[in-house]
N, CA and C atoms as an extended XYZ file, in Angstrom:
249
Properties=species:S:1:pos:R:3:atomname:S:1:resname:S:1:resid:I:1 pbc="F F F"
N        52.114       36.564       59.054 N   MET     1
C        52.984       35.787       59.045 CA  MET     1
C        52.581       34.914       57.838 C   MET     1
N        53.820       34.099       57.323 N   ALA     2
C        53.467       33.665       55.716 CA  ALA     2
C        53.071       32.250       56.131 C   ALA     2
N        53.234       31.782       55.024 N   GLN     3
C        52.204       30.361       55.452 CA  GLN     3
C        53.215       29.499       54.672 C   GLN     3
N        52.995       27.898       55.574 N   ASN     4
C        54.248       27.482       54.279 CA  ASN     4
C        53.342       25.641       54.547 C   ASN     4
N        52.516       25.454       54.183 N   ASN     5
C        52.115       23.826       53.702 CA  ASN     5
C        51.441       23.585       55.311 C   ASN     5
N        50.883       24.776       55.656 N   GLY     6
C        50.030       24.516       57.065 CA  GLY     6
C        50.757       25.360       58.095 C   GLY     6
N        52.504       25.167       58.268 N   LYS     7
C        53.234       25.543       59.071 CA  LYS     7
C        53.038       27.587       58.962 C   LYS     7
N        52.884       27.693       60.386 N   THR     8
C        53.649       29.369       60.196 CA  THR     8
C        55.078       29.761       60.046 C   THR     8
N        55.444       30.699       59.526 N   THR     9
C        56.547       31.056       59.681 CA  THR     9
C        56.970       32.594       59.981 C   THR     9
N        58.409       33.242       60.150 N   GLU    10
C        58.147       34.385       60.552 CA  GLU    10
C        58.581       35.107       59.099 C   GLU    10
N        58.460       36.302       58.984 N   ARG    11
C        58.892       36.909       57.696 CA  ARG    11
C        60.591       37.376       58.251 C   ARG    11
N        61.410       37.251       57.308 N   LYS    12
C        62.595       37.987       57.407 CA  LYS    12
C        62.496       39.450       58.234 C   LYS    12
N        61.803       40.231       57.558 N   ARG    13
C        61.179       41.893       58.339 CA  ARG    13
C        61.060       41.494       59.986 C   ARG    13
N        60.740       40.374       60.183 N   ARG    14
C        59.984       40.590       61.864 CA  ARG    14
C        61.400       40.050       62.590 C   ARG    14
N        62.041       38.847       62.069 N   SER    15
C        63.338       38.605       62.440 CA  SER    15
C        64.257       40.049       62.503 C   SER    15
N        64.250       40.557       61.456 N   ILE    16
C        65.491       41.669       61.512 CA  ILE    16
C        64.841       42.678       62.964 C   ILE    16
N        63.653       42.701       62.941 N   VAL    17
C        62.867       44.067       64.033 CA  VAL    17
C        63.236       43.268       65.301 C   VAL    17
N        62.727       42.150       65.565 N   LYS    18
C        62.886       41.661       66.483 CA  LYS    18
C        64.841       41.382       67.327 C   LYS    18
N        65.179       41.610       66.182 N   THR    19
C        66.839       41.343       66.458 CA  THR    19
C        67.726       42.472       67.279 C   THR    19
N        66.913       43.910       66.369 N   ILE    20
C        67.399       44.909       66.863 CA  ILE    20
C        67.229       45.232       68.139 C   ILE    20
N        66.103       45.170       68.057 N   SER    21
C        65.142       45.435       69.498 CA  SER    21
C        65.782       44.672       70.923 C   SER    21
N        66.113       43.176       70.213 N   TRP    22
C        66.493       42.272       71.728 CA  TRP    22
C        68.089       43.205       71.901 C   TRP    22
N        68.848       43.369       70.867 N   ARG    23
C        69.785       43.903       70.482 CA  ARG    23
C        70.363       45.413       71.254 C   ARG    23
N        69.559       46.076       71.210 N   ALA    24
C        69.597       47.268       71.618 CA  ALA    24
C        69.330       47.303       73.420 C   ALA    24
N        68.768       46.273       73.753 N   ILE    25
C        68.310       45.363       74.961 CA  ILE    25
C        69.604       45.324       75.685 C   ILE    25
N        70.663       44.006       74.923 N   GLY    26
C        71.724       43.694       75.301 CA  GLY    26
C        72.997       44.291       75.421 C   GLY    26
N        73.109       45.471       74.498 N   THR    27
C        74.366       46.156       74.204 CA  THR    27
C        74.217       47.375       75.688 C   THR    27
N        72.754       47.666       75.922 N   ILE    28
C        72.788       48.482       76.961 CA  ILE    28
C        72.776       47.306       78.399 C   ILE    28
N        72.642       46.865       78.282 N   ASP    29
C        73.463       45.503       79.618 CA  ASP    29
C        74.712       45.312       79.755 C   ASP    29
N        75.481       45.178       78.282 N   THR    30
C        76.963       44.921       78.466 CA  THR    30
C        77.466       46.369       78.290 C   THR    30
N        77.127       47.301       77.742 N   ILE    31
C        78.140       48.598       79.004 CA  ILE    31
C        77.959       49.028       79.959 C   ILE    31
N        76.994       48.470       80.724 N   ILE    32
C        77.002       48.531       82.172 CA  ILE    32
C        77.873       47.810       82.571 C   ILE    32
N        77.395       46.640       82.446 N   ILE    33
C        78.702       45.633       82.861 CA  ILE    33
C        80.251       46.046       82.623 C   ILE    33
N        80.095       46.101       81.743 N   SER    34
C        81.581       46.535       81.000 CA  SER    34
C        81.896       47.899       81.707 C   SER    34
N        81.828       48.823       82.356 N   TRP    35
C        81.717       50.184       82.404 CA  TRP    35
C        82.190       49.753       84.269 C   TRP    35
N        80.732       48.517       85.078 N   ILE    36
C        81.127       48.331       86.585 CA  ILE    36
C        82.911       47.809       86.341 C   ILE    36
N        83.002       46.748       85.734 N   VAL    37
C        83.870       45.718       85.452 CA  VAL    37
C        85.407       47.113       85.518 C   VAL    37
N        85.029       47.037       84.217 N   VAL    38
C        86.574       48.214       83.816 CA  VAL    38
C        87.144       49.332       83.978 C   VAL    38
N        85.833       49.940       84.858 N   GLY    39
C        85.390       51.526       85.421 CA  GLY    39
C        85.570       52.288       84.112 C   GLY    39
N        85.802       52.150       82.652 N   ASN    40
C        86.253       53.248       82.095 CA  ASN    40
C        84.538       53.109       80.922 C   ASN    40
N        84.149       54.553       81.259 N   LEU    41
C        83.043       54.458       80.165 CA  LEU    41
C        83.316       54.706       78.831 C   LEU    41
N        84.332       54.899       78.293 N   ASN    42
C        84.393       54.940       76.963 CA  ASN    42
C        84.849       53.606       76.506 C   ASN    42
N        85.840       52.302       76.918 N   PHE    43
C        85.834       51.569       77.050 CA  PHE    43
C        84.830       50.578       76.385 C   PHE    43
N        83.834       50.781       77.822 N   ALA    44
C        82.843       50.134       77.996 CA  ALA    44
C        82.197       50.062       76.843 C   ALA    44
N        81.721       51.207       76.262 N   VAL    45
C        80.793       51.883       75.112 CA  VAL    45
C        81.406       51.385       73.632 C   VAL    45
N        82.963       51.346       73.807 N   THR    46
C        83.686       50.413       72.609 CA  THR    46
C        83.003       49.048       72.452 C   THR    46
N        83.462       48.330       73.637 N   ILE    47
C        82.577       46.943       73.870 CA  ILE    47
C        81.486       46.746       73.527 C   ILE    47
N        80.897       47.584       73.811 N   GLY    48
C        79.094       47.208       73.340 CA  GLY    48
C        78.980       47.526       71.968 C   GLY    48
N        79.895       48.367       71.373 N   GLY    49
C        79.420       48.646       70.234 CA  GLY    49
C        79.982       47.438       68.749 C   GLY    49
N        81.218       46.774       69.774 N   VAL    50
C        81.680       45.773       69.057 CA  VAL    50
C        80.291       44.867       69.048 C   VAL    50
N        80.334       44.542       70.181 N   GLU    51
C        79.464       43.454       70.566 CA  GLU    51
C        77.262       43.308       70.146 C   GLU    51
N        77.311       44.546       69.670 N   LEU    52
C        76.547       44.895       69.337 CA  LEU    52
C        75.824       44.347       67.791 C   LEU    52
N        77.665       44.541       66.961 N   PHE    53
C        77.174       43.896       65.659 CA  PHE    53
C        76.994       42.120       65.575 C   PHE    53
N        78.387       42.235       66.048 N   THR    54
C        78.405       40.849       66.276 CA  THR    54
C        77.397       39.841       66.786 C   THR    54
N        76.959       40.342       67.816 N   LYS    55
C        75.377       39.478       68.490 CA  LYS    55
C        74.578       39.634       68.037 C   LYS    55
N        74.521       40.777       66.875 N   MET    56
C        73.042       40.646       65.649 CA  MET    56
C        73.250       39.777       64.693 C   MET    56
N        74.164       39.830       64.398 N   LEU    57
C        74.243       38.653       62.962 CA  LEU    57
C        73.914       37.201       63.496 C   LEU    57
N        75.022       36.895       64.927 N   LEU    58
C        74.625       35.924       65.320 CA  LEU    58
C        73.003       35.593       65.584 C   LEU    58
N        72.448       36.481       66.596 N   TYR    59
C        71.241       36.262       66.653 CA  TYR    59
C        70.316       35.981       65.479 C   TYR    59
N        69.806       36.829       64.382 N   PHE    60
C        69.685       36.646       63.264 CA  PHE    60
C        69.383       35.237       62.320 C   PHE    60
N        71.013       34.821       62.763 N   PHE    61
C        71.173       33.612       61.671 CA  PHE    61
C        70.477       31.927       63.199 C   PHE    61
N        70.592       32.811       64.106 N   HIS    62
C        69.968       31.826       64.897 CA  HIS    62
C        68.254       31.724       64.815 C   HIS    62
N        68.042       32.653       64.747 N   GLU    63
C        66.320       32.697       64.524 CA  GLU    63
C        65.986       32.382       63.491 C   GLU    63
N        66.687       33.061       62.205 N   ARG    64
C        66.013       31.941       61.289 CA  ARG    64
C        66.277       30.146       61.160 C   ARG    64
N        67.227       29.788       61.979 N   ALA    65
C        67.432       28.576       62.110 CA  ALA    65
C        66.459       27.774       62.656 C   ALA    65
N        66.042       28.236       63.703 N   TRP    66
C        64.948       28.360       64.403 CA  TRP    66
C        63.456       28.399       64.223 C   TRP    66
N        63.157       28.907       62.967 N   ASN    67
C        62.349       29.174       62.265 CA  ASN    67
C        61.956       28.137       61.290 C   ASN    67
N        63.166       27.111       61.142 N   LYS    68
C        62.759       26.546       60.492 CA  LYS    68
C        62.604       25.100       61.015 C   LYS    68
N        62.633       25.121       62.554 N   ILE    69
C        62.009       23.830       62.988 CA  ILE    69
C        60.927       23.817       63.690 C   ILE    69
N        60.433       22.774       63.817 N   ASN    70
C        59.127       22.333       64.063 CA  ASN    70
C        58.942       22.262       65.825 C   ASN    70
N        60.083       22.010       66.125 N   PHE    71
C        60.401       21.467       67.688 CA  PHE    71
C        59.201       22.551       68.478 C   PHE    71
N        58.386       22.211       69.453 N   GLY    72
C        57.321       23.293       70.274 CA  GLY    72
C        56.288       24.220       69.731 C   GLY    72
N        56.207       23.824       68.317 N   ARG    73
C        55.133       24.360       67.869 CA  ARG    73
C        53.681       23.558       67.695 C   ARG    73
N        52.816       24.053       67.581 N   VAL    74
C        51.432       23.491       67.989 CA  VAL    74
C        50.553       23.914       66.780 C   VAL    74
N        50.228       23.217       65.311 N   LYS    75
C        49.918       23.570       64.210 CA  LYS    75
C        48.182       23.995       65.011 C   LYS    75
N        47.720       24.994       64.683 N   HIS    76
C        46.117       24.933       64.670 CA  HIS    76
C        45.660       24.769       63.595 C   HIS    76
N        44.147       24.114       63.771 N   THR    77
C        43.817       23.632       62.641 CA  THR    77
C        42.085       24.734       62.818 C   THR    77
N        41.779       25.097       61.985 N   PRO    78
C        40.030       25.810       61.489 CA  PRO    78
C        39.045       24.819       62.315 C   PRO    78
N        38.109       24.812       63.574 N   ILE    79
C        36.791       24.078       63.224 CA  ILE    79
C        36.131       24.172       62.856 C   ILE    79
N        35.598       22.907       62.034 N   GLU    80
C        34.650       23.072       60.812 CA  GLU    80
C        33.681       22.257       61.420 C   GLU    80
N        32.561       23.184       61.351 N   TYR    81
C        31.029       23.075       61.440 CA  TYR    81
C        30.103       22.355       60.283 C   TYR    81
N        29.185       21.469       60.783 N   GLU    82
C        28.117       21.127       59.519 CA  GLU    82
C        27.108       22.342       59.908 C   GLU    82
N        26.863       22.002       58.487 N   ILE    83
C        25.565       23.328       58.660 CA  ILE    83
C        24.239       22.227       58.504 C   ILE    83
């Protein structure tokens, strides 16, 4: 993890990997729901394919924005021992 003035941040690479893994799960869910609602597997896969890229992009920027916000973070300081 990168350090910035005592604050921890995520590297962009980590955000990208999290984005891809989460979107894979989300897209499978969208395809299944679309197939149930529409009843056409080809159309469901098309919906899932479009949704895959748009939501991946949105999630990446959402994740990076939250990375700049300290809300809900706790800074852990090392314990100093007297010798």
